[in-house]
C-alpha positions as a printed NumPy array, in Angstrom:
array([[-13.983, -19.773,   2.565],
       [-13.901, -23.166,   4.161],
       [-11.512, -26.047,   3.655],
       [-12.398, -29.745,   3.867],
       [-12.1  , -30.984,   7.454],
       [-10.72 , -27.654,   8.591],
       [-12.209, -24.497,   9.932],
       [-10.803, -21.329,   8.446],
       [ -9.718, -18.172,  10.197],
       [ -9.994, -15.551,   7.49 ],
       [ -9.651, -11.789,   7.554],
       [-12.492,  -9.502,   6.639],
       [-13.461,  -6.647,   8.932],
       [-16.546,  -4.46 ,   9.197],
       [-16.26 ,  -1.998,  12.045],
       [-18.358,   0.926,  10.844],
       [-21.865,   0.865,   9.354],
       [-21.273,   0.5  ,   5.639],
       [-24.246,   2.65 ,   4.802],
       [-22.459,   5.6  ,   6.421],
       [-19.218,   5.292,   4.489],
       [-20.204,   6.651,   1.076],
       [-22.625,   9.   ,   2.799],
       [-19.706,  10.901,   4.307],
       [-18.854,  12.232,   0.85 ],
       [-20.854,  10.907,  -2.095],
       [-19.012,   9.908,  -5.241],
       [-20.62 ,  10.315,  -8.662],
       [-21.906,   6.963,  -9.95 ],
       [-20.247,   5.286, -12.923],
       [-21.335,   2.532, -15.269],
       [-20.772,  -0.099, -12.583],
       [-23.528,   1.348, -10.375],
       [-27.181,   0.703, -11.136],
       [-29.282,   3.806, -10.593],
       [-32.619,   2.071, -10.106],
       [-33.949,  -1.183,  -8.747],
       [-36.81 ,  -3.284, -10.081],
       [-39.547,  -4.71 ,  -7.893],
       [-38.238,  -8.24 ,  -8.546],
       [-34.693,  -7.336,  -7.504],
       [-35.931,  -5.536,  -4.395],
       [-37.835,  -8.677,  -3.416],
       [-34.718, -10.747,  -4.094],
       [-32.733,  -8.447,  -1.817],
       [-35.35 ,  -8.972,   0.904],
       [-35.064, -12.732,   0.443],
       [-31.277, -12.568,   0.657],
       [-31.538, -10.575,   3.88 ],
       [-33.93 , -13.101,   5.417],
       [-31.774, -16.118,   4.51 ],
       [-28.53 , -14.537,   5.731],
       [-30.228, -13.382,   8.928],
       [-31.528, -16.897,   9.611],
       [-28.147, -18.449,   8.833],
       [-26.497, -16.186,  11.38 ],
       [-29.229, -16.718,  13.979],
       [-28.917, -20.505,  13.654],
       [-25.115, -20.815,  13.457],
       [-23.454, -17.874,  15.208],
       [-21.247, -18.996,  18.083],
       [-23.017, -16.75 ,  20.592],
       [-26.728, -17.568,  20.864],
       [-27.251, -14.056,  22.287],
       [-25.68 , -12.547,  19.152],
       [-23.328, -10.297,  21.141],
       [-26.33 ,  -8.728,  22.876],
       [-27.683,  -7.325,  19.598],
       [-31.469,  -7.151,  19.143],
       [-31.264,  -9.124,  15.908],
       [-34.965,  -8.965,  15.079],
       [-34.883,  -5.169,  15.354],
       [-31.74 ,  -4.952,  13.229],
       [-33.282,  -7.057,  10.46 ],
       [-36.553,  -5.118,  10.612],
       [-34.575,  -1.909,  10.187],
       [-32.66 ,  -3.36 ,   7.26 ],
       [-35.891,  -4.391,   5.545],
       [-37.187,  -0.84 ,   5.855],
       [-33.996,   0.585,   4.352],
       [-34.029,  -1.932,   1.486],
       [-37.582,  -0.831,   0.745],
       [-36.24 ,   2.724,   0.427],
       [-33.094,   1.852,  -1.569],
       [-32.814,   3.126,  -5.126],
       [-30.172,   0.699,  -6.413],
       [-29.112,  -2.912,  -6.065],
       [-25.809,  -1.939,  -4.508],
       [-27.586,   0.225,  -1.936],
       [-29.913,  -2.647,  -1.05 ],
       [-27.003,  -5.061,  -0.671],
       [-25.168,  -2.506,   1.458],
       [-28.058,  -2.581,   3.926],
       [-27.625,  -6.34 ,   4.326],
       [-23.91 ,  -5.861,   4.947],
       [-24.626,  -3.065,   7.427],
       [-27.039,  -5.315,   9.337],
       [-24.42 ,  -8.081,   9.59 ],
       [-21.908,  -5.445,  10.654],
       [-23.955,  -4.693,  13.755],
       [-22.517,  -7.844,  15.327],
       [-19.103,  -6.111,  15.362],
       [-17.43 ,  -9.399,  14.448],
       [-14.433,  -9.499,  12.113],
       [-15.288, -12.895,  10.632],
       [-19.039, -12.657,  10.153],
       [-19.609, -11.079,   6.768],
       [-22.168, -11.054,   3.996],
       [-20.884, -12.299,   0.629],
       [-23.03 , -10.58 ,  -2.014],
       [-24.081, -12.085,  -5.338],
       [-21.241, -12.396,  -7.78 ],
       [-20.028,  -9.296,  -9.593],
       [-19.165, -10.264, -13.178],
       [-16.212,  -7.86 , -13.252],
       [-12.956,  -7.613, -11.357],
       [-11.296,  -4.311, -10.525],
       [ -7.566,  -3.705, -10.267],
       [ -6.562,  -0.175,  -9.327],
       [ -2.89 ,  -1.094,  -9.565],
       [ -1.942,  -0.206,  -6.015],
       [ -1.765,  -1.748,  -2.595],
       [ -1.952,   0.158,   0.664],
       [ -1.64 ,  -0.617,   4.336],
       [ -1.94 ,   1.01 ,   7.731],
       [  1.447,   1.379,   9.359],
       [  0.874,   2.056,  13.029],
       [ -1.868,   4.679,  12.629],
       [ -1.408,   6.081,   9.11 ],
       [ -2.214,   4.58 ,   5.712],
       [  0.516,   4.359,   3.061],
       [  0.834,   3.121,  -0.499],
       [  3.045,   0.043,  -0.294],
       [  3.111,  -1.092,  -3.935],
       [  2.176,   0.256,  -7.373],
       [  1.712,  -2.126, -10.276],
       [  3.964,  -1.307, -13.258],
       [  1.962,  -0.262, -16.311],
       [ -1.143,   0.654, -14.288],
       [ -2.973,   3.962, -14.399],
       [ -1.729,   4.556, -10.844],
       [  1.857,   4.287, -12.074],
       [  1.097,   6.516, -15.06 ],
       [ -0.295,   9.16 , -12.685],
       [  3.007,   9.122, -10.794],
       [  1.844,   7.331,  -7.645],
       [  4.689,   5.648,  -5.784],
       [  5.158,   3.59 ,  -2.606],
       [  5.635,   5.755,   0.451],
       [  2.832,   8.188,  -0.356],
       [  0.471,   8.626,   2.58 ],
       [ -3.2  ,   8.184,   1.659],
       [ -5.218,  10.964,   3.248],
       [ -8.531,   9.884,   1.75 ],
       [-10.058,   7.28 ,  -0.567],
       [-13.254,   8.471,  -2.251],
       [-13.478,  11.169,   0.411],
       [-13.03 ,   8.791,   3.36 ],
       [ -9.971,   8.951,   5.602],
       [ -8.533,   5.411,   5.846],
       [ -7.745,   4.302,   9.369],
       [ -6.845,   1.108,  11.132],
       [-10.476,   0.848,  12.278],
       [-12.091,   1.134,   8.843],
       [ -9.574,   0.026,   6.22 ],
       [-10.995,  -3.451,   5.637],
       [-14.493,  -2.05 ,   5.735],
       [-13.557,   0.445,   3.039],
       [-11.954,  -2.205,   0.823],
       [-15.06 ,  -4.391,   1.171],
       [-17.208,  -1.498,   0.028],
       [-14.972,  -0.64 ,  -2.934],
       [-14.379,  -4.136,  -4.273],
       [-17.511,  -6.061,  -3.276],
       [-20.506,  -3.876,  -2.537],
       [-20.071,  -0.782,  -4.679],
       [-17.317,  -1.254,  -7.296],
       [-16.479,   1.827,  -9.335],
       [-14.352,   2.506, -12.378],
       [-12.295,   5.188, -10.662],
       [-10.84 ,   5.739,  -7.217],
       [-10.365,   9.274,  -5.917],
       [ -7.191,   9.564,  -3.848],
       [ -5.805,  12.375,  -1.75 ],
       [ -2.171,  11.635,  -1.004],
       [  0.815,  13.27 ,   0.619],
       [  4.25 ,  12.461,  -0.766],
       [  7.263,  11.864,   1.5  ],
       [  8.402,  15.355,   0.423],
       [  5.259,  16.826,   2.01 ],
       [  3.567,  17.71 ,  -1.286],
       [ -0.146,  16.876,  -1.483],
       [ -1.827,  15.555,  -4.628],
       [ -5.35 ,  14.695,  -5.765],
       [ -5.494,  11.732,  -8.136],
       [ -8.242,   9.938, -10.055],
       [ -7.049,   6.358, -10.493],
       [ -8.755,   4.291, -13.178],
       [ -9.241,   0.595, -12.508],
       [ -8.352,  -2.133, -14.945],
       [-11.64 ,  -3.967, -15.415],
       [-11.732,  -7.585, -16.506],
       [-14.895,  -9.424, -17.421],
       [-15.427, -12.967, -16.19 ],
       [-16.26 , -14.876, -19.366],
       [-17.875, -17.829, -17.606],
       [-20.366, -15.862, -15.559],
       [-23.765, -15.311, -17.131],
       [-24.807, -12.226, -15.186],
       [-24.77 , -10.654, -11.776],
       [-28.164, -12.042, -10.831],
       [-28.066, -15.01 , -13.19 ],
       [-27.678, -17.931, -10.819],
       [-24.001, -17.336, -11.266],
       [-20.874, -19.253, -10.755],
       [-18.863, -17.96 ,  -7.783],
       [-15.501, -18.219,  -9.51 ],
       [-14.298, -15.131,  -7.674],
       [-14.189, -17.275,  -4.52 ],
       [-12.116, -19.964,  -6.173],
       [ -8.447, -19.157,  -6.364],
       [ -7.058, -19.015,  -9.845],
       [ -5.216, -21.983,  -8.615],
       [ -1.823, -22.416, -10.238],
       [ -0.789, -18.763, -10.21 ],
       [ -2.169, -18.223,  -6.729],
       [ -0.506, -21.33 ,  -5.292],
       [  2.802, -20.105,  -6.699],
       [  2.339, -16.623,  -5.251],
       [  1.308, -17.974,  -1.858],
       [  4.076, -20.541,  -1.513],
       [  6.311, -20.569,   1.546],
       [  9.782, -19.26 ,   0.747],
       [ 12.969, -19.935,   2.686],
       [ 16.271, -18.089,   2.411],
       [ 19.212, -19.203,   4.505],
       [ 22.169, -17.147,   5.701],
       [ 24.566, -19.692,   7.081],
       [ 22.734, -21.366,   9.934],
       [ 20.027, -18.704,  10.19 ],
       [ 16.872, -19.071,   8.111],
       [ 14.365, -16.462,   6.964],
       [ 10.961, -18.023,   6.277],
       [  8.207, -16.093,   4.49 ],
       [  4.711, -17.519,   5.135],
       [  2.072, -15.625,   3.083],
       [ -0.908, -17.639,   4.379],
       [ -1.83 , -20.773,   6.355],
       [ -3.047, -23.115,   3.626],
       [ -0.453, -25.904,   3.431],
       [ -0.656, -29.641,   3.886],
       [  1.327, -31.681,   6.375],
       [  3.787, -32.826,   3.696],
       [  4.766, -29.227,   2.933],
       [  5.357, -28.515,   6.606],
       [  7.366, -31.719,   7.104],
       [  9.51 , -30.888,   4.075],
       [ 10.194, -27.458,   5.553],
       [ 11.148, -29.004,   8.889],
       [ 13.799, -31.089,   7.207],
       [ 15.392, -27.954,   5.775],
       [ 15.584, -25.885,   8.96 ],
       [ 15.906, -28.332,  11.829],
       [ 19.688, -27.919,  12.052],
       [ 19.672, -24.119,  11.9  ],
       [ 20.495, -22.208,  15.058],
       [ 17.854, -19.533,  14.491],
       [ 14.858, -18.695,  12.324],
       [ 12.91 , -15.575,  11.382],
       [  9.242, -16.333,  10.59 ],
       [  7.82 , -13.493,   8.527],
       [  4.008, -13.312,   8.934],
       [  3.613,  -9.736,   7.729],
       [  0.603,  -9.47 ,   5.443],
       [ -0.503, -13.016,   6.305],
       [ -4.343, -13.025,   6.526],
       [ -4.661, -16.424,   8.19 ],
       [ -5.845, -19.797,   6.958],
       [ -6.706, -23.251,   8.198],
       [ -6.473, -24.417,  11.775],
       [ -4.737, -27.637,  10.704],
       [ -1.898, -25.747,   8.995],
       [ -1.55 , -23.447,  11.992],
       [ -1.194, -26.39 ,  14.349],
       [  1.25 , -28.224,  12.064],
       [  3.504, -25.17 ,  11.907],
       [  3.336, -24.396,  15.62 ],
       [  4.089, -28.045,  16.383],
       [  7.54 , -27.602,  14.827],
       [  8.625, -25.234,  17.583],
       [  7.726, -27.17 ,  20.713],
       [  9.183, -30.333,  22.243],
       [  5.935, -31.138,  24.049],
       [  2.197, -30.777,  23.493],
       [  1.013, -27.214,  24.162],
       [ -2.44 , -25.749,  24.64 ],
       [ -3.079, -23.209,  21.888],
       [ -6.41 , -21.782,  23.064],
       [ -9.909, -22.6  ,  24.255],
       [-12.395, -22.845,  21.402],
       [-15.597, -21.264,  22.71 ],
       [-18.549, -22.486,  20.635],
       [-22.29 , -22.026,  20.919],
       [-22.868, -25.138,  23.02 ],
       [-19.454, -26.149,  24.309],
       [-15.889, -25.068,  25.024],
       [-12.953, -27.291,  24.124],
       [ -9.186, -26.984,  24.276],
       [ -7.166, -26.743,  21.048],
       [ -3.933, -28.661,  21.588],
       [ -0.77 , -28.319,  19.516],
       [  0.818, -31.746,  19.091],
       [  4.603, -31.509,  19.066],
       [  6.207, -32.72 ,  15.842],
       [  9.27 , -34.427,  17.276],
       [ 10.691, -35.546,  13.925],
       [ 10.805, -31.946,  12.61 ],
       [ 11.261, -30.154,  15.932],
       [ 13.2  , -26.894,  15.608],
       [ 14.995, -26.043,  18.87 ],
       [ 16.736, -22.85 ,  17.724],
       [ 16.043, -19.189,  18.473],
       [ 12.903, -17.737,  16.942],
       [ 11.787, -14.26 ,  15.868],
       [  8.283, -13.684,  14.436],
       [  7.465, -10.618,  12.326],
       [  3.912,  -9.195,  12.223],
       [  2.239,  -6.038,  10.961],
       [ -1.225,  -4.488,  10.718],
       [ -2.162,  -6.917,   7.921],
       [ -1.233,  -9.992,   9.967],
       [ -4.563, -11.503,  10.901],
       [ -6.359, -14.459,  12.36 ],
       [ -4.221, -17.632,  12.307],
       [ -1.026, -15.579,  11.974],
       [ -1.991, -13.648,  15.101],
       [ -2.703, -16.882,  16.961],
       [  0.74 , -18.17 ,  15.908],
       [  2.518, -15.032,  17.143],
       [  0.611, -14.899,  20.427],
       [  1.288, -18.556,  21.252],
       [  5.004, -17.927,  20.695],
       [  4.765, -14.964,  23.08 ],
       [  2.724, -16.674,  25.777],
       [  4.927, -19.755,  25.786],
       [  8.047, -17.546,  25.827],
       [  9.323, -19.487,  22.834],
       [ 10.55 , -16.488,  20.864],
       [ 10.302, -12.761,  20.195],
       [  7.604, -10.962,  18.212],
       [  8.731,  -7.878,  16.317],
       [  6.945,  -5.329,  14.103],
       [  3.6  ,  -3.481,  14.191],
       [  0.42 ,  -4.101,  16.173],
       [ -1.466,  -6.876,  14.366],
       [ -4.996,  -6.497,  13.027],
       [ -7.071,  -8.018,  15.835],
       [ -9.275,  -9.964,  13.4  ],
       [ -9.332, -13.251,  15.253],
       [-12.445, -15.406,  15.23 ],
       [-13.153, -18.83 ,  13.787],
       [-15.565, -18.915,  10.854],
       [-17.192, -21.29 ,   8.435],
       [-18.555, -20.497,   4.991],
       [-22.274, -20.898,   4.267],
       [-23.74 , -20.797,   0.768],
       [-27.283, -19.785,  -0.125],
       [-29.282, -19.957,  -3.327],
       [-32.722, -18.471,  -3.885],
       [-34.673, -16.92 ,  -6.77 ],
       [-31.826, -17.669,  -9.154],
       [-29.267, -15.874,  -6.967],
       [-26.104, -17.397,  -5.505],
       [-24.636, -15.678,  -2.41 ],
       [-23.209, -16.568,   0.976],
       [-21.887, -15.569,   4.353],
       [-18.931, -16.238,   6.57 ],
       [-20.281, -16.869,  10.063],
       [-18.254, -17.041,  13.254],
       [-18.692, -20.427,  14.897],
       [-16.112, -20.099,  17.701],
       [-14.123, -17.525,  19.627],
       [-10.519, -18.57 ,  20.375],
       [ -9.594, -17.563,  23.935],
       [ -5.858, -17.6  ,  24.531],
       [ -4.231, -19.213,  27.567],
       [ -4.051, -15.836,  29.325],
       [ -7.865, -15.849,  29.299],
       [ -8.135, -13.103,  26.667],
       [ -9.431, -12.875,  23.106],
       [ -7.328, -11.246,  20.407],
       [-10.435,  -9.971,  18.605],
       [-10.265,  -6.151,  18.327],
       [ -6.998,  -6.165,  20.313],
       [ -4.39 ,  -7.889,  18.178],
       [ -0.883,  -8.915,  19.138],
       [  1.362,  -6.233,  20.557],
       [  4.948,  -7.01 ,  19.492],
       [  7.664,  -7.359,  22.094],
       [  9.525,  -4.753,  20.067],
       [  7.632,  -2.206,  17.968],
       [  9.354,  -1.403,  14.679],
       [  7.814,  -0.148,  11.421],
       [  9.178,   1.117,   8.094],
       [  9.237,   4.845,   7.382],
       [  7.728,   6.414,   4.227],
       [ 11.204,   6.748,   2.718],
       [ 11.781,   3.016,   3.318],
       [  8.598,   2.199,   1.393],
       [  9.611,   4.576,  -1.389],
       [ 13.053,   3.01 ,  -1.805],
       [ 12.048,  -0.619,  -1.159],
       [ 14.034,  -0.984,   2.063],
       [ 12.974,  -3.381,   4.826],
       [ 14.47 ,  -2.19 ,   8.129],
       [ 12.261,  -4.546,  10.153],
       [ 13.643,  -7.749,   8.648],
       [ 17.152,  -6.258,   8.683],
       [ 16.862,  -5.539,  12.422],
       [ 15.551,  -9.037,  13.153],
       [ 18.538, -10.543,  11.336],
       [ 20.888,  -8.309,  13.292],
       [ 19.347,  -9.599,  16.53 ],
       [ 20.383, -13.093,  15.424],
       [ 23.915, -12.065,  14.471],
       [ 23.359, -11.867,  10.702],
       [ 24.183,  -8.767,   8.666],
       [ 21.408,  -8.122,   6.133],
       [ 21.093,  -4.517,   5.028],
       [ 17.611,  -2.971,   4.725],
       [ 18.219,  -2.748,   0.969],
       [ 18.992,  -6.468,   0.66 ],
       [ 16.15 ,  -7.389,   3.037],
       [ 13.704,  -5.446,   0.867],
       [ 14.637,  -7.559,  -2.173],
       [ 14.693, -10.913,  -0.417],
       [ 11.165, -11.974,  -1.391],
       [ 10.194, -10.002,  -4.523],
       [  6.494,  -9.27 ,  -4.719],
       [  4.571, -11.003,  -7.52 ],
       [  1.419,  -9.288,  -8.709],
       [ -1.658, -11.451,  -9.309],
       [ -2.142, -12.29 , -12.966]])
């Protein structure tokens, strides 16, 4: 998703061939899966493949396409589409071809699905294991007794790992949506359970059909509710602030207003856990608050040139106090750049879990052919940090590793934020820290 006059660092990862995921343990099809494909739709899938392939060939930041034999990859995908027996299977072959670039920000955006799925749970990798972090009240997941703190051993027969979690979510929600999710979980007590979680399915009333030249309203935030959910939140404990930043999509006025609130504090905790990234402009505005001089953020390596990205110091909102940045495995892209700049410039301390390592710079490209609307995010630059290294596939290693335990998730405690506050001389219990920024489910 691109923003006017700003390039977006977004998080979407494909590390394993998507065609192999379901193949590991097939799941019985439901009403959301088409069991056959017409000649016209197969030809449309071929056309989609060709347009996406050309878009990547013409715009990808590396003219050598990471050393991939792109013509051979596309030829192979065409053969597999010819053998596919459903629309979803054909689209999966396009995604698998794009995946061969092994690039976190280059991703195929399939034609619009006219339904949205909500399984009523959220999950996340914590260090190397996947845990349920939230369960929506009133959902089928809640009715089945699922609670935060349960370790997910498999989703639809696939073991979720740090390397494949985003890939798996992309398959479930975009390429092959299904009415039920099969979970194998282990409770904090050690008990194992097998659960079939039914999704809440909502129909998009303003979309004609999946292939009907559709409106891509799924890519447009349901603005008012989403802006409220994604707002920056600040809590102050005397002269120490705790700032929650859910994303990097804020204008300069919002950042300047924040600066006026914190500039006299002696210390600040910047919580970037779960932050998937955002616009470069917002990233630079926010980083500019913490330096009293211009600082080089990274080198932006493009297809035909390399240029330095400079953070301009914001002297009128400069924050000179102590700084602690919190990250986790869901911190991605711009949030990782933020944390790494703070580390490299020795401006503060980074605390938490190893970040995602999904750090490239992408632009959105839209395509329309044969009555079908689809798109792709394509990497246009690789940010190289001032130590000469890329964060892609590596992430940010915190100065101090600290993660919640399953019992913390189950009880809603936040020992990471509590420890950060303690480092700054503020007593916030894990119980209070866990309630500081109550989670708001999307409406």
